[in-house]
C-alpha positions in Angstrom: 73.2 -27.2 53.3 73.9 -23.2 52.8 72.2 -21.1 50.4 73.9 -19.0 48.3 73.3 -15.1 48.4 71.5 -14.8 45.6 69.2 -17.9 46.4 68.6 -16.0 49.9 67.2 -13.2 48.3 65.2 -14.8 45.9 63.7 -16.5 48.7 62.9 -13.8 50.7 61.0 -11.9 47.5 59.1 -15.1 46.8 58.1 -14.7 50.8 57.2 -11.1 50.5 55.3 -11.3 47.3 53.4 -14.0 49.0 52.3 -12.4 51.7 51.8 -8.9 49.6 49.3 -11.0 47.5 47.8 -13.2 50.1 46.9 -9.7 52.0 45.5 -7.9 48.9 42.8 -11.2 49.7 42.2 -10.3 52.9 38.9 -10.8 53.7 38.8 -8.1 56.6 39.7 -5.3 54.0 38.1 -2.3 54.2 35.8 -2.4 51.3 32.8 0.0 50.2 29.4 -2.5 49.5 26.2 -2.4 49.5 23.9 0.6 48.5 26.8 2.8 49.1 28.7 1.8 46.3 29.2 4.2 43.0 30.5 3.2 40.0 31.3 4.3 36.1 30.6 2.7 33.0 32.8 4.2 30.2 30.0 4.4 28.3 25.5 4.1 28.7 25.3 2.0 26.0 27.6 -1.2 24.3 26.6 -1.6 20.9 27.4 -5.0 18.7 27.3 -3.3 15.2 28.5 -6.1 13.0 26.2 -5.9 10.0 24.7 -10.0 10.8 24.3 -10.7 6.9 25.2 -14.2 8.0 26.3 -16.2 11.1 27.9 -14.6 13.3 29.5 -13.1 16.7 30.6 -9.6 18.2 32.8 -9.1 20.8 32.6 -5.5 22.6 34.1 -4.3 26.2 32.8 -2.4 29.1 34.6 -0.5 31.7 33.4 0.0 34.9 35.3 2.9 37.4 35.9 2.6 41.1 36.6 6.6 41.4 36.3 6.1 45.1 39.7 6.6 47.3 38.5 3.0 49.3 38.0 -0.5 47.3 35.0 -1.6 46.4 33.5 -5.0 46.1 30.4 -5.3 43.5 28.4 -8.1 45.0 26.8 -9.2 41.1 27.6 -9.2 37.9 24.7 -10.3 35.3 22.9 -9.9 32.3 19.2 -9.5 32.8 18.3 -12.0 30.0 14.9 -10.6 29.0 15.1 -11.1 25.3 16.1 -15.0 24.5 19.1 -13.6 22.7 21.9 -15.1 24.4 24.9 -12.3 25.5 27.7 -14.1 27.6 29.9 -12.2 29.4 33.9 -12.3 31.3 34.0 -9.9 34.2 37.4 -9.1 35.2 38.7 -13.0 34.0 35.9 -14.5 35.4 33.4 -16.0 33.6 29.3 -15.4 33.7 26.6 -16.4 33.6 26.6 -14.9 37.2 30.0 -13.2 38.6 30.1 -12.6 42.7 32.4 -10.8 44.9 34.0 -8.4 42.4 36.7 -6.3 43.8 37.6 -2.9 42.1 40.4 -1.2 43.9 40.4 2.4 44.6 41.0 4.8 41.5 41.3 1.1 39.3 38.6 -0.3 36.9 38.5 -3.5 35.5 37.1 -4.3 32.1 33.6 -6.4 31.1 34.6 -8.1 28.0 30.8 -9.1 26.6 30.1 -11.5 23.4 26.4 -12.1 21.1 26.2 -14.4 18.5 22.9 -14.2 16.5 21.3 -16.3 13.5 20.1 -13.4 11.3 18.1 -16.4 9.5 16.9 -17.8 12.2 12.8 -17.2 13.1 12.1 -13.8 14.4 10.9 -15.2 17.4 14.6 -16.0 18.2 16.5 -13.3 16.8 14.7 -10.2 16.3 15.6 -7.1 14.4 16.8 -4.7 18.2 18.0 -7.0 20.4 18.1 -5.2 23.8 19.2 -6.1 27.3 21.1 -4.8 29.8 24.6 -6.0 31.8 23.5 -5.4 35.5 26.3 -4.9 38.6 24.1 -5.3 41.9 25.5 -3.8 45.3 22.8 -4.3 48.1 19.7 -3.3 46.6 21.3 -1.3 44.1 21.2 -2.0 40.6 23.5 0.2 38.1 23.5 -1.3 34.5 24.8 -0.5 31.0 22.5 -1.4 27.8 24.0 -4.0 25.4 22.3 -3.0 21.6 23.1 -5.4 18.6 21.1 -6.4 15.9 19.6 -9.5 14.2 17.7 -10.0 11.5 18.7 -9.3 7.7 16.6 -5.8 6.7 17.4 -2.4 5.5 17.3 -0.2 9.2 16.3 3.5 8.5 18.0 5.4 8.2 20.5 3.9 10.0 21.2 1.7 12.8 22.6 4.6 15.4 19.8 6.5 14.8 17.8 6.2 18.4 16.0 9.3 19.2 17.6 11.0 16.4 14.9 13.0 13.8 16.0 12.8 10.2 13.9 14.6 7.4 13.4 12.5 4.5 13.2 15.3 1.3 13.7 14.6 -2.4 12.8 17.5 -4.2 9.1 16.5 -4.4 9.7 13.2 -6.1 9.4 10.0 -5.2 11.1 7.6 -2.4 10.2 4.0 -2.6 10.8 1.6 0.1 10.2 -2.1 -2.1 12.8 -4.5 -1.2 11.7 -8.1 0.3 13.7 -7.3 2.8 11.9 -5.8 5.5 12.4 -2.5 7.2 12.9 -1.3 10.5 12.7 2.1 11.7 14.6 3.3 14.2 14.1 7.1 14.9 12.0 9.5 13.7 11.2 10.0 9.6 10.0 13.1 9.0 8.9 13.1 4.9 9.2 16.7 3.6 8.8 17.9 -0.2 9.3 13.9 -1.0 5.7 11.4 -1.5 7.5 8.1 0.2 5.8 5.1 -1.4 5.5 1.8 0.6 4.5 -1.0 -1.6 2.7 -3.9 -1.6 4.0 -6.9 0.8 6.2 -4.9 2.3 6.9 -5.6 6.1 8.2 -2.4 8.3 8.9 -2.9 12.0 9.3 0.1 14.2 11.9 0.2 17.5 10.0 2.6 19.8 10.4 3.2 23.7 11.2 6.6 25.6 13.7 9.3 23.5 15.3 12.2 24.3 16.4 15.6 22.1 16.6 19.1 22.1 13.8 19.3 18.9 11.3 16.8 21.0 12.2 16.9 24.8 11.6 13.1 26.1 9.4 11.3 23.7 7.9 8.0 22.7 10.5 7.3 19.7 9.7 5.5 16.2 7.1 7.4 14.4 6.2 8.4 10.5 4.8 12.0 10.4 4.8 14.4 7.4 5.2 17.4 7.0 3.0 20.1 5.1 4.7 18.9 1.6 5.1 15.5 2.6 3.3 12.8 1.2 3.0 9.0 2.5 1.1 6.2 0.0 1.4 2.7 1.8 0.0 1.1 -1.6 -0.8 -2.4 -0.5 -2.9 -5.0 -1.8 -5.6 -7.4 -1.4 -2.9 -10.4 -2.0 0.3 -8.4 -0.7 -1.0 -6.7 2.3 1.8 -3.9 4.2 1.9 -4.4 8.2 3.7 -2.1 10.3 4.3 -2.9 14.1 7.1 -2.7 16.7 10.2 -5.4 16.6 9.9 -6.9 19.8 8.6 -10.4 18.5 9.5 -12.3 21.3 6.5 -14.5 22.8 4.6 -11.7 25.0 5.3 -9.0 22.6 3.7 -9.0 19.3 0.4 -8.1 21.1 1.6 -5.8 23.3 0.2 -2.3 22.4 2.2 0.8 23.2 5.9 0.0 21.6 6.3 2.7 19.1 4.3 5.9 18.4 2.3 6.1 15.6 1.6 7.3 11.8 1.1 11.6 11.9 -0.2 13.0 9.4 0.7 16.6 10.0 -0.5 19.9 9.3 -1.6 20.3 5.8 -0.5 17.9 4.7 -2.5 16.3 1.5 -3.1 13.3 -0.8 -2.2 10.7 1.9 -3.3 7.6 1.0 -2.9 4.2 3.5 -4.1 1.1 1.5 -4.7 -2.7 2.3 -2.5 -1.7 5.5 -2.1 -3.2 9.0 -0.9 -1.3 12.3 -0.2 -2.7 15.5 1.4 -2.3 18.6 1.3 1.5 18.8 0.0 4.2 20.9 -2.0 5.3 18.2 -2.6 4.4 14.5 -3.2 7.3 12.2 -3.4 10.8 13.7 -4.4 13.3 11.1 -3.7 17.2 12.7 -5.3 20.5 11.5 -6.0 20.9 7.9 -4.6 17.6 6.8 -5.7 15.1 5.0 -6.1 11.1 4.4 -7.6 7.8 3.1 -7.8 4.5 4.3 -9.0 2.0 2.7 -8.9 -2.0 3.7 -6.7 -1.1 7.0 -6.5 -2.8 10.6 -5.6 -0.9 13.1 -5.9 -2.2 16.5 -3.4 -3.0 19.9 -3.3 0.8 20.3 -2.5 1.6 23.9 -4.7 5.1 22.9 -6.7 5.4 19.7 -6.9 3.8 16.5 -7.6 7.0 14.5 -7.2 10.4 15.6 -8.3 13.7 13.3 -7.9 16.9 14.9 -10.0 19.1 12.4 -9.0 17.2 9.7 -10.1 15.4 6.8 -9.9 11.5 6.8 -12.0 9.1 4.8 -12.2 5.5 5.6 -13.9 2.4 4.2 -13.9 -1.4 4.6 -11.5 -0.7 7.8 -11.4 -2.1 11.3 -10.3 -1.3 14.2 -10.4 -3.2 17.7 -7.8 -3.2 20.5 -7.7 0.5 21.0 -6.7 1.7 24.8 -8.7 5.1 24.3 -11.7 6.2 22.0 -11.1 3.9 19.0 -12.1 7.0 16.7 -11.5 9.9 18.4 -12.6 13.4 16.1 -11.9 16.8 17.6 -12.3 19.9 17.0 -14.3 19.9 13.8 -13.3 18.7 10.4 -15.0 16.3 7.6 -14.9 12.8 8.2 -16.6 10.0 6.0 -16.7 6.3 7.1 -18.3 3.8 5.1 -18.6 0.0 6.1 -16.3 0.3 8.8 -16.4 -2.3 11.9 -15.1 -0.9 15.1 -14.9 -2.9 18.8 -14.0 -1.7 21.7 -14.4 -3.8 24.8 -12.5 -4.3 27.8 -11.6 -0.4 28.2 -13.8 2.7 29.3 -13.3 4.1 26.5 -15.8 4.5 23.3 -15.8 3.0 19.6 -16.7 7.0 18.0 -16.1 9.9 20.2 -16.6 13.1 18.0 -16.5 17.0 19.3 -16.4 20.3 18.0 -14.0 22.3 19.8 -10.7 22.5 21.2 -10.0 23.5 24.7 -6.4 25.3 25.2 -6.0 25.6 29.3 -7.7 23.1 31.9 -10.8 24.8 32.1 -11.8 25.3 28.9 -12.0 29.1 29.8 -9.7 29.5 26.3 -11.2 27.4 23.5 -11.9 27.4 20.2 -15.0 26.3 18.0 -14.8 24.7 14.4 -17.8 22.8 12.8 -17.8 18.9 12.5 -19.6 17.4 9.2 -19.5 13.7 9.5 -21.1 11.7 7.3 -21.1 7.7 8.0 -23.0 4.9 7.0 -23.0 1.1 7.2 -20.6 1.4 10.1 -20.7 -1.1 13.8 -19.8 0.8 16.8 -20.1 -1.8 19.8 -18.1 -2.5 22.5 -18.2 -3.3 26.2 -19.6 0.0 27.3 -23.5 1.2 27.7 -22.3 4.0 25.2 -20.1 3.5 22.4 -21.0 7.2 21.0 -20.1 9.9 22.5 -21.4 13.5 21.5 -19.4 16.6 23.0 -21.5 19.8 20.9 -20.0 22.9 22.7 -23.2 25.1 21.9 -25.0 22.2 23.2 -27.1 22.2 20.1 -27.5 26.2 19.8 -25.6 25.8 16.6 -26.0 23.1 14.7 -24.3 24.2 11.7 -21.3 23.1 13.5 -22.4 19.6 14.5 -23.1 17.8 11.8 -23.2 14.1 12.5 -25.0 12.0 9.7 -24.9 8.3 10.2 -27.1 6.5 8.2 -27.5 2.8 8.4 -25.5 1.9 11.0 -25.4 -0.7 14.2 -24.7 1.1 17.7 -24.9 0.5 21.2 -25.9 4.0 23.0 -28.1 4.3 26.3 -27.8 6.8 28.6 -26.8 9.1 25.7 -30.6 9.2 25.2 -31.2 10.5 29.0 -28.4 12.2 29.7 -28.0 16.4 30.6 -32.0 16.1 30.0 -32.0 14.6 27.2 -30.1 16.6 25.4 -29.6 13.8 23.0 -33.0 11.8 23.1 -34.0 12.1 19.6 -30.2 10.4 18.5 -32.5 8.2 16.5 -34.6 10.8 14.5 -32.0 13.5 14.3 -28.3 11.9 14.0 -28.5 8.0 13.1 -31.4 6.8 10.8 -32.3 3.4 10.1 -29.4 2.2 12.9 -29.9 -0.5 15.2 -28.9 -0.3 18.7 -28.4 -3.4 20.0 -27.7 -5.2 23.1 -24.8 -6.5 25.1 -26.6 -9.8 24.6 -27.3 -10.1 20.8 -25.8 -12.4 18.9 -23.3 -10.5 16.7 -19.5 -11.8 16.1 -18.3 -15.0 15.1 -15.1 -15.1 18.4 -15.4 -11.8 19.9 -12.2 -13.3 22.3 -10.2 -14.3 19.6 -10.7 -11.1 17.9 -12.8 -12.6 14.8 -15.5 -9.5 14.5 -16.5 -11.6 11.0 -20.3 -11.6 11.8 -21.9 -14.5 13.7 -24.3 -16.9 11.7 -27.2 -14.9 13.7 -25.3 -12.1 14.1 -27.7 -8.5 14.1 -25.9 -6.6 11.5 -27.0 -9.2 8.8 -28.8 -8.0 5.8 -29.1 -4.3 7.7 -26.8 -2.2 5.3 -27.9 0.6 2.6 -26.6 -0.6 -0.9 -23.1 1.9 -1.8 -22.5 0.7 -5.4 -19.2 1.8 -5.1 -18.2 -0.6 -2.0 -18.9 -3.8 -3.8 -15.9 -5.4 -2.0 -15.5 -6.5 1.9 -12.3 -6.7 3.6 -11.6 -10.0 2.8 -12.6 -9.3 -1.0 -16.0 -11.2 -0.7 -19.0 -9.6 -2.9 -21.6 -7.9 -1.1 -25.2 -8.8 -2.3 -28.5 -6.8 -2.6 -29.2 -6.5 1.5 -26.0 -6.5 1.9 -24.8 -6.6 6.3 -23.3 -3.5 8.2 -19.7 -3.3 8.9 -16.3 -4.6 7.2 -17.4 -8.6 6.9 -20.0 -9.7 4.6 -21.7 -12.9 5.8 -21.1 -16.1 3.7 -22.8 -19.2 5.1 
């Protein structure tokens, strides 16, 4: 049987095409592999910018470029899977969750399509607010990745959902901006308050998206904070029935009790009239930082799970009552470079960290050897407070004048429960008169004394045999404790009144 001329050429074409196809998959092809492979993603973040007001999914794509003159082979492509939310992908036509031995020809590229499905009404642990993961390309021991970013829960994203690392000034011509939505707020970036009062109403829940960021103004820094400028004010107006909570936005298991997720609240220089009431602040680097000549009052506030101090005062004015601080990674209350401070009925517990519950200084150093410094008077009136923890000294006093100028270190503690030991003997007994000069009618507790109800479970109410019971001074201005329990004629020390 003879083939026609047309059939012959058709058959020849098919054979040649098949040979070319087989040679393109030749396992002996000279591919670049291992740690020497360099790829370029066309973007560093793949964002899913759908507003998830109902159950929905979104698909986005990213190109991976090989700009080398030789073909490369990628060992693996996969999604890290650290968030608990499922991103699915398809790399050059092959679906995940793991795609292996992906070839990109010289000076060519492939597409990776990624999809995420999120239920905005799912529990927070299943669908957090800002969801981040990584699409990873592995070659040898080398990992290269692109960030995957999506938004889950229905919320007010402020200033916007594209604001990571971007400073935004909130201004209203000396008026008031009120956050009173029933939906939670997610702070995504840095908010500077200027010529404006930001009032946050009772029951508001705020989540802050942190992490490292970089911009021209601040360089590399920890993202996620509220900052009052000199003409800005902040009022967190929680109530006992409807408190305010500010915490990190990573609420999956293992993150809710993780400190250092966002920076904190900064009361900037000369900012006056700031009020924080019935508010819990957690998961931050520090809780509240009051800078030089700034003013803030805290009432019924809880600050815990911070990687640094709970309250930081730098030559500022702070008034605090019925406050609870615990699980702070540095000195829980750090008052530096003097200032004016008043603390009443506060409980400060500092366990498991080589830092104190209270540290006060009247100076500030400007270089490493402190040859350049400044001294500023410190005035602190502290009544009915607990400063206790696992260190032998939970109170630190640093007087730059070595007590030669008493007017620069006016520390007046009254009816407090403290734990001090070496403070009384250090530096040839510089503070041997601590209990007769600085802390009057105070109790010096021991590690074995009964104090808190269940410290391992962070329950800092008083034990039935607590040494803080009935040892406080009567302060008519504070008839109720942190939980709203009435104080009796012989009040207990700290933010909790024991009820039998």
